[in-house]
C-alpha positions as CSV (number, residue, x, y, z in Angstrom):
1,M,-0.5,-9.8,-2.4
2,E,0.6,-6.6,-3.9
3,K,3.9,-5.1,-2.8
4,E,4.8,-1.5,-2.5
5,N,6.6,-0.4,-5.7
6,K,8.6,2.8,-5.7
7,E,8.7,3.0,-9.5
8,F,4.9,2.7,-9.6
9,E,4.6,5.6,-7.1
10,L,7.1,7.6,-9.2
11,I,4.9,7.3,-12.4
12,I,1.8,8.4,-10.6
13,S,3.5,11.1,-8.5
14,S,2.7,14.1,-10.8
15,Y,-1.0,13.3,-11.0
16,S,-3.9,14.5,-8.8
17,E,-4.7,12.8,-5.6
18,E,-7.8,11.4,-7.2
19,V,-5.9,9.8,-10.1
20,K,-3.2,8.5,-7.8
21,H,-5.9,6.8,-5.7
22,L,-7.6,5.4,-8.7
23,A,-4.3,4.0,-10.1
24,R,-3.5,2.3,-6.7
25,E,-7.0,0.8,-6.6
26,V,-6.7,-0.5,-10.2
27,R,-3.4,-2.0,-9.3
28,K,-4.9,-3.5,-6.2
29,L,-7.8,-5.1,-8.2
30,I,-5.2,-6.7,-10.6
31,Y,-3.4,-8.2,-7.6
32,S,-6.6,-9.4,-6.1
33,I,-7.6,-11.2,-9.3
34,Y,-4.1,-12.6,-10.0
35,P,-2.0,-12.5,-6.8
36,G,1.1,-13.9,-8.4
37,V,1.2,-11.2,-11.2
38,V,4.5,-10.0,-12.5
39,E,4.5,-6.2,-12.5
40,V,6.8,-4.3,-14.8
41,V,7.0,-0.5,-14.6
42,W,8.2,1.6,-17.5
43,V,9.0,4.9,-15.9
44,R,9.8,6.8,-19.2
45,Q,6.5,5.7,-20.8
46,Q,4.6,6.2,-17.5
47,N,2.8,2.9,-17.7
48,V,2.8,-0.5,-16.0
49,G,2.5,-3.9,-17.5
50,F,1.0,-7.0,-15.7
51,G,1.4,-10.6,-16.7
52,T,2.8,-14.0,-16.0
53,G,6.4,-12.9,-16.8
54,K,8.4,-9.8,-17.8
55,K,8.0,-10.0,-21.6
56,K,5.6,-7.2,-22.7
57,N,4.6,-8.8,-26.0
58,S,4.1,-12.4,-25.0
59,E,3.6,-12.6,-21.2
60,H,1.5,-9.6,-20.3
61,F,-2.3,-9.5,-20.2
62,C,-3.0,-5.9,-19.2
63,W,-1.4,-2.6,-18.5
64,L,-2.2,0.6,-16.5
65,M,-1.5,4.2,-17.4
66,P,-2.5,7.3,-15.5
67,A,-4.0,10.2,-17.3
68,G,-5.3,13.7,-16.4
69,K,-8.8,12.7,-15.2
70,H,-8.8,8.9,-15.3
71,V,-6.6,5.7,-15.3
72,T,-6.4,3.7,-18.5
73,L,-6.7,0.0,-17.9
74,G,-5.5,-1.6,-21.1
75,F,-5.8,-5.2,-22.4
76,N,-3.1,-6.6,-24.6
77,Y,-5.5,-8.9,-26.4
78,G,-8.6,-6.8,-25.8
79,A,-9.9,-7.0,-29.4
80,E,-10.2,-10.8,-28.9
81,L,-11.7,-10.8,-25.4
82,P,-15.4,-11.4,-24.9
83,D,-16.9,-8.0,-24.1
84,P,-20.7,-8.5,-24.2
85,H,-21.3,-5.2,-22.3
86,G,-19.2,-3.0,-24.5
87,L,-16.7,-1.9,-21.9
88,L,-13.7,-1.8,-24.1
89,E,-12.7,1.2,-26.2
90,G,-10.2,1.5,-29.0
91,T,-9.7,0.4,-32.6
92,G,-6.2,-1.1,-32.7
93,K,-5.6,-4.6,-34.1
94,L,-5.3,-6.1,-30.6
95,F,-5.2,-3.5,-27.8
96,R,-8.3,-2.2,-26.1
97,H,-8.8,-0.2,-23.0
98,V,-11.2,0.9,-20.3
99,K,-11.0,4.5,-18.9
100,V,-11.4,4.1,-15.2
101,K,-12.9,7.4,-13.9
102,S,-14.4,6.2,-10.6
103,L,-13.9,3.6,-7.8
104,A,-17.4,2.3,-8.6
105,Q,-16.2,1.0,-11.9
106,L,-13.7,-1.3,-10.2
107,Q,-16.7,-3.1,-8.5
108,N,-18.4,-3.7,-11.9
109,K,-18.8,-7.5,-12.2
110,D,-18.4,-7.2,-16.0
111,L,-15.0,-5.4,-15.6
112,I,-13.9,-8.0,-13.1
113,D,-14.9,-10.8,-15.3
114,L,-13.1,-9.2,-18.3
115,L,-9.9,-8.8,-16.3
116,T,-10.2,-12.3,-14.9
117,Y,-10.6,-13.8,-18.4
118,A,-7.7,-11.7,-19.6
119,T,-5.3,-13.4,-17.1
120,T,-5.9,-16.7,-18.9
121,Y,-6.0,-15.6,-22.5
122,R,-2.9,-16.0,-24.7
123,V,-0.5,-15.7,-21.8
124,P,1.8,-18.6,-20.8
125,P,1.5,-20.0,-17.3
126,P,3.8,-18.4,-14.7
127,K,7.4,-19.9,-14.6
128,G,8.5,-21.9,-11.6
């Protein structure tokens, strides 16, 4: 179950109520798919990593970053994930993202499947 996180609230505090709500709902979706997720907030970079441990480069499967009119839901290994419906954007070597602009997107089965698969792809099992 997701916990309140003051650092998370700090990074979304300067955004519109709509973006704050979207960010909270994206976070809630991540927790609903992977209840034991390890959440790491980087206040200076204004983003949040999610994974099986605290190490960004080896234990995280996705990240969240608020923006002016959307919330970016990024995938650490997005370029390698199955994306038959073309949800992912980006051209980096590994990273891809989805711009979440509405709550309806968070109910999209294809996005949920993508996020669910990402929790198991190239990340170690949780410790302990």
